[in-house]
Kinemage of the C-alpha trace (Angstrom):
@kinemage 1
@onewidth
@group {chain A} dominant
@subgroup {mainchain}
@vectorlist {calphas} color= white
{ca met a 1} P 28.378 11.741 -6.824
{ca lys a 2} L 25.779 12.593 -9.446
{ca ile a 3} L 22.258 11.619 -8.468
{ca lys a 4} L 19.745 10.865 -11.209
{ca leu a 5} L 16.336 12.251 -10.376
{ca phe a 6} L 14.398 12.078 -13.633
{ca thr a 7} L 14.447 8.369 -14.380
{ca ile a 8} L 11.381 6.651 -15.827
{ca pro a 9} L 10.554 4.804 -12.550
{ca asn a 10} L 10.892 8.054 -10.568
{ca leu a 11} L 8.624 9.912 -12.968
{ca ile a 12} L 6.020 7.157 -12.626
{ca thr a 13} L 6.315 7.392 -8.836
{ca cys a 14} L 5.661 11.130 -9.129
{ca leu a 15} L 2.452 10.285 -11.013
{ca asn a 16} L 1.496 8.120 -8.032
{ca leu a 17} L 2.054 11.157 -5.809
{ca leu a 18} L 0.012 13.422 -8.086
{ca met a 19} L -2.883 10.962 -7.976
{ca gly a 20} L -2.607 10.947 -4.192
{ca cys a 21} L -2.799 14.752 -4.118
{ca ala a 22} L -5.871 14.641 -6.363
{ca ala a 23} L -7.433 12.033 -4.062
{ca leu a 24} L -6.784 14.282 -1.069
{ca leu a 25} L -8.439 17.229 -2.802
{ca ser a 26} L -11.462 15.071 -3.687
{ca ala a 27} L -11.716 13.796 -0.101
{ca phe a 28} L -11.606 17.308 1.366
{ca arg a 29} L -14.354 18.319 -1.063
{ca gly a 30} L -16.447 15.379 0.087
{ca asp a 31} L -16.271 13.489 -3.226
{ca leu a 32} L -15.130 10.182 -1.736
{ca lys a 33} L -15.971 8.088 -4.785
{ca cys a 34} L -13.711 10.269 -6.911
{ca ala a 35} L -11.008 9.914 -4.243
{ca phe a 36} L -11.332 6.134 -4.582
{ca trp a 37} L -10.674 6.262 -8.330
{ca phe a 38} L -7.606 8.435 -7.814
{ca val a 39} L -6.320 5.879 -5.294
{ca val a 40} L -6.890 3.144 -7.888
{ca ala a 41} L -4.801 5.176 -10.363
{ca ala a 42} L -2.113 5.735 -7.712
{ca ala a 43} L -1.978 1.989 -7.028
{ca gly a 44} L -1.549 1.373 -10.750
{ca phe a 45} L 1.392 3.761 -10.929
{ca asp a 46} L 2.813 2.240 -7.740
{ca phe a 47} L 2.881 -1.136 -9.479
{ca leu a 48} L 4.337 0.283 -12.683
{ca asp a 49} L 7.245 2.129 -11.056
{ca gly a 50} L 8.528 -1.124 -9.571
{ca phe a 51} L 7.893 -2.974 -12.834
{ca phe a 52} L 9.905 -0.470 -14.886
{ca ala a 53} L 12.640 -0.260 -12.259
{ca arg a 54} L 13.158 -4.012 -12.632
{ca leu a 55} L 12.752 -3.946 -16.413
{ca leu a 56} L 15.199 -1.073 -16.956
{ca lys a 57} L 17.407 -1.979 -13.978
{ca gln a 58} L 17.053 1.579 -12.700
{ca tyr a 59} L 17.191 0.933 -8.968
{ca ser a 60} L 18.315 3.792 -6.746
{ca glu a 61} L 18.146 4.981 -3.166
{ca val a 62} L 16.371 8.106 -4.423
{ca gly a 63} L 13.698 5.928 -6.031
{ca lys a 64} L 13.292 3.915 -2.832
{ca gln a 65} L 12.808 7.010 -0.689
{ca leu a 66} L 10.598 8.719 -3.268
{ca asp a 67} L 8.369 5.653 -3.447
{ca ser a 68} L 7.801 5.689 0.328
{ca leu a 69} L 7.074 9.423 0.346
{ca ala a 70} L 4.548 9.076 -2.484
{ca asp a 71} L 2.949 6.043 -0.815
{ca met a 72} L 2.588 7.952 2.452
{ca val a 73} L 0.427 10.511 0.679
{ca ser a 74} L -1.562 8.199 -1.600
{ca phe a 75} L -1.954 5.227 0.725
{ca gly a 76} L -1.402 6.689 4.201
{ca thr a 77} L -2.833 10.189 4.327
{ca val a 78} L -5.684 9.682 1.851
{ca pro a 79} L -7.378 6.760 3.669
{ca ala a 80} L -7.009 8.638 6.966
{ca ile a 81} L -8.779 11.694 5.526
{ca val a 82} L -11.449 9.536 3.875
{ca met a 83} L -12.147 7.696 7.136
{ca trp a 84} L -12.291 11.032 8.978
{ca arg a 85} L -14.814 12.312 6.425
{ca met a 86} L -16.952 9.169 6.632
{ca leu a 87} L -17.021 9.319 10.423
{ca gly a 88} L -17.618 13.065 10.358
{ca val a 89} L -20.743 12.856 8.215
{ca ser a 90} L -22.284 10.240 10.475
{ca gln a 91} L -25.160 11.823 12.369
{ca gln a 92} L -25.046 9.244 15.152
{ca leu a 93} L -21.560 9.830 16.543
{ca pro a 94} L -21.706 10.024 20.358
{ca phe a 95} L -19.321 13.015 20.138
{ca glu a 96} L -17.822 14.853 17.159
{ca glu a 97} L -14.199 14.349 18.219
{ca leu a 98} L -14.573 10.600 17.608
{ca ala a 99} L -14.178 11.303 13.888
{ca leu a 100} L -10.507 12.076 14.613
{ca leu a 101} L -10.026 8.336 15.136
{ca gly a 102} L -9.715 8.064 11.351
{ca phe a 103} L -6.373 9.859 11.528
{ca val a 104} L -4.866 6.851 13.364
{ca ile a 105} L -4.476 5.239 9.942
{ca ala a 106} L -1.855 7.829 8.914
{ca pro a 107} L 0.832 7.138 11.566
{ca met a 108} L 0.215 3.389 11.334
{ca ser a 109} L 0.778 3.600 7.582
{ca ala a 110} L 3.968 5.586 8.154
{ca leu a 111} L 5.244 2.898 10.530
{ca arg a 112} L 4.327 0.212 7.988
{ca leu a 113} L 6.251 1.983 5.207
{ca ala a 114} L 9.282 2.662 7.413
{ca lys a 115} L 9.349 -0.987 8.456
{ca phe a 116} L 9.086 -2.144 4.839
{ca asn a 117} L 12.183 -0.141 3.857
{ca ile a 118} L 14.440 -1.933 6.330
{ca asp a 119} L 12.751 -5.345 6.650
{ca glu a 120} L 14.688 -7.860 4.558
{ca arg a 121} L 11.965 -10.497 5.035
{ca gln a 122} L 9.596 -8.713 2.646
{ca thr a 123} L 11.211 -9.630 -0.664
{ca thr a 124} L 8.704 -12.299 -1.746
{ca glu a 125} L 5.729 -11.475 0.474
{ca phe a 126} L 4.545 -8.751 2.819
{ca ile a 127} L 4.661 -8.664 6.594
{ca gly a 128} L 1.522 -6.820 7.646
{ca leu a 129} L -1.204 -5.327 5.483
{ca pro a 130} L 0.276 -3.435 2.484
{ca thr a 131} L -0.634 0.261 2.489
{ca pro a 132} L -2.089 0.218 -1.079
{ca ala a 133} L -4.450 -2.624 -0.126
{ca asn a 134} L -5.517 -0.767 3.007
{ca ala a 135} L -6.083 2.481 1.093
{ca leu a 136} L -8.201 0.716 -1.523
{ca leu a 137} L -10.231 -1.033 1.180
{ca val a 138} L -10.922 2.138 3.164
{ca thr a 139} L -11.737 4.343 0.171
{ca ser a 140} L -13.965 1.653 -1.389
{ca leu a 141} L -16.232 1.906 1.663
{ca ser a 142} L -17.577 5.166 0.216
{ca trp a 143} L -19.852 2.964 -1.930
{ca phe a 144} L -21.586 1.627 1.178
{ca glu a 145} L -23.460 2.989 4.162
{ca met a 146} L -21.785 1.851 7.372
{ca ser a 147} L -22.563 2.611 10.996
{ca trp a 148} L -20.137 4.814 12.924
{ca trp a 149} L -19.194 1.952 15.240
{ca gly a 150} L -18.503 -0.305 12.257
{ca leu a 151} L -16.165 2.324 10.820
{ca cys a 152} L -14.449 2.728 14.198
{ca ile a 153} L -13.886 -1.021 14.555
{ca leu a 154} L -12.580 -1.259 10.988
{ca thr a 155} L -10.202 1.650 11.614
{ca met a 156} L -8.662 -0.107 14.595
{ca val a 157} L -8.496 -3.482 12.821
{ca val a 158} L -6.728 -2.195 9.686
{ca ser a 159} L -4.422 -0.009 11.795
{ca leu a 160} L -3.283 -3.074 13.743
{ca leu a 161} L -2.978 -5.151 10.575
{ca leu a 162} L -0.684 -2.538 9.013
{ca val a 163} L 1.940 -3.041 11.722
{ca ser a 164} L 1.234 -6.714 12.408
{ca glu a 165} L 3.673 -9.585 11.892
{ca ile a 166} L 1.179 -11.517 9.761
{ca pro a 167} L 2.677 -12.597 6.397
{ca met a 168} L 0.459 -11.571 3.467
{ca phe a 169} L 1.045 -12.927 -0.007
{ca ser a 170} L 2.245 -10.647 -2.760
{ca leu a 171} L 0.959 -10.585 -6.344
{ca lys a 172} L 4.443 -9.928 -7.737
{ca phe a 173} L 5.584 -12.723 -10.072
{ca lys a 174} L 9.212 -13.850 -10.332
{ca gly a 175} L 8.176 -16.708 -12.607
{ca phe a 176} L 4.926 -17.706 -14.258
{ca ser a 177} L 4.674 -21.443 -13.506
{ca phe a 178} L 1.353 -22.439 -11.971
{ca gly a 179} L 2.979 -24.647 -9.365
{ca asn a 180} L 4.978 -21.808 -7.818
{ca asn a 181} L 2.159 -19.268 -8.099
{ca lys a 182} L -0.951 -21.352 -7.431
{ca leu a 183} L -2.374 -19.069 -4.743
{ca lys a 184} L -1.732 -15.932 -6.814
{ca tyr a 185} L -3.413 -17.328 -9.941
{ca leu a 186} L -6.423 -18.611 -8.015
{ca phe a 187} L -6.821 -15.293 -6.223
{ca leu a 188} L -6.576 -13.335 -9.486
{ca leu a 189} L -9.192 -15.625 -11.026
{ca phe a 190} L -11.439 -14.957 -8.031
{ca val a 191} L -10.909 -11.193 -8.473
{ca val a 192} L -11.835 -11.303 -12.173
{ca ile a 193} L -14.997 -13.340 -11.533
{ca val a 194} L -16.195 -11.237 -8.591
{ca val a 195} L -15.526 -7.894 -10.284
{ca ala a 196} L -17.173 -9.108 -13.507
{ca phe a 197} L -20.358 -10.079 -11.675
{ca phe a 198} L -20.589 -7.423 -8.979
{ca gly a 199} L -18.637 -4.475 -10.351
{ca ile a 200} L -16.814 -1.840 -8.354
{ca arg a 201} L -18.657 -2.607 -5.121
{ca ser a 202} L -16.815 -5.932 -4.977
{ca val a 203} L -13.432 -4.248 -4.317
{ca ala a 204} L -14.055 -4.185 -0.564
{ca leu a 205} L -15.016 -7.888 -0.636
{ca val a 206} L -11.902 -8.786 -2.632
{ca leu a 207} L -9.633 -7.048 -0.127
{ca val a 208} L -11.380 -8.580 2.886
{ca val a 209} L -10.954 -12.027 1.289
{ca tyr a 210} L -7.267 -11.219 0.652
{ca ile a 211} L -6.801 -10.439 4.346
{ca leu a 212} L -8.736 -13.529 5.492
{ca ile a 213} L -6.767 -15.844 3.166
{ca ser a 214} L -3.479 -14.410 4.436
{ca val a 215} L -4.504 -14.763 8.079
{ca phe a 216} L -5.783 -18.335 7.557
{ca arg a 217} L -2.655 -19.268 5.578
{ca asn a 218} L -0.457 -17.964 8.390
{ca phe a 219} L -2.506 -19.931 10.937
{ca val a 220} L -2.107 -23.173 8.962
{ca ile a 221} L 1.647 -22.643 8.538
{ca arg a 222} L 2.066 -22.011 12.259
{ca leu a 223} L -0.070 -25.057 13.097
{ca his a 224} L 2.109 -27.302 10.907
{ca ser a 225} L 5.292 -25.906 12.439
{ca val a 226} L 3.988 -26.660 15.938
{ca lys a 227} L 3.111 -30.245 14.965
{ca lys a 228} L 6.626 -30.794 13.623
């Protein structure tokens, strides 16, 4: 059986991986803001590879595996290294080894990606925090000054959210009617307004709101199901 490697979606996925490698290099050099922008680029390519796979009908098992491998670098390893760097530069850590807590994000991201590949429930929405959203949230923190304990708490929270059973809405559109995509359109409008007024520093806020909306939405759905 001949396996096609150099399809357009696969090449775009490789660009995602290259951006992840560049983000890693920036993080190791201590340029965390640059690492953030490379993660943004990686997330863009991650969206485009799926878009072109659907558009060109170029689905393949190679593409599926390649996508997970690229995501593990760009959205699993990078945020772990960034969190390790942020904790490491904190002068108030009770002991230096605590910075290693940041690496917890990597295996949790790997579990999240492995689960996604075999979980048939995640066709229209996500179960657990998507790795790109987590990577963008963690790397965007480089624009702020946070206490070491705040970073530690956030590390544990996002790590648990990655492997949680909480449904989180997807921004992928199968149709464009407002009725079927009300939440997506309203959230995108919120993103545009917040970013327009507050700039790049609003990325962290946008992602926190995304998580809170998903958690609240899941709570309401469960509450209604109990009442029935």
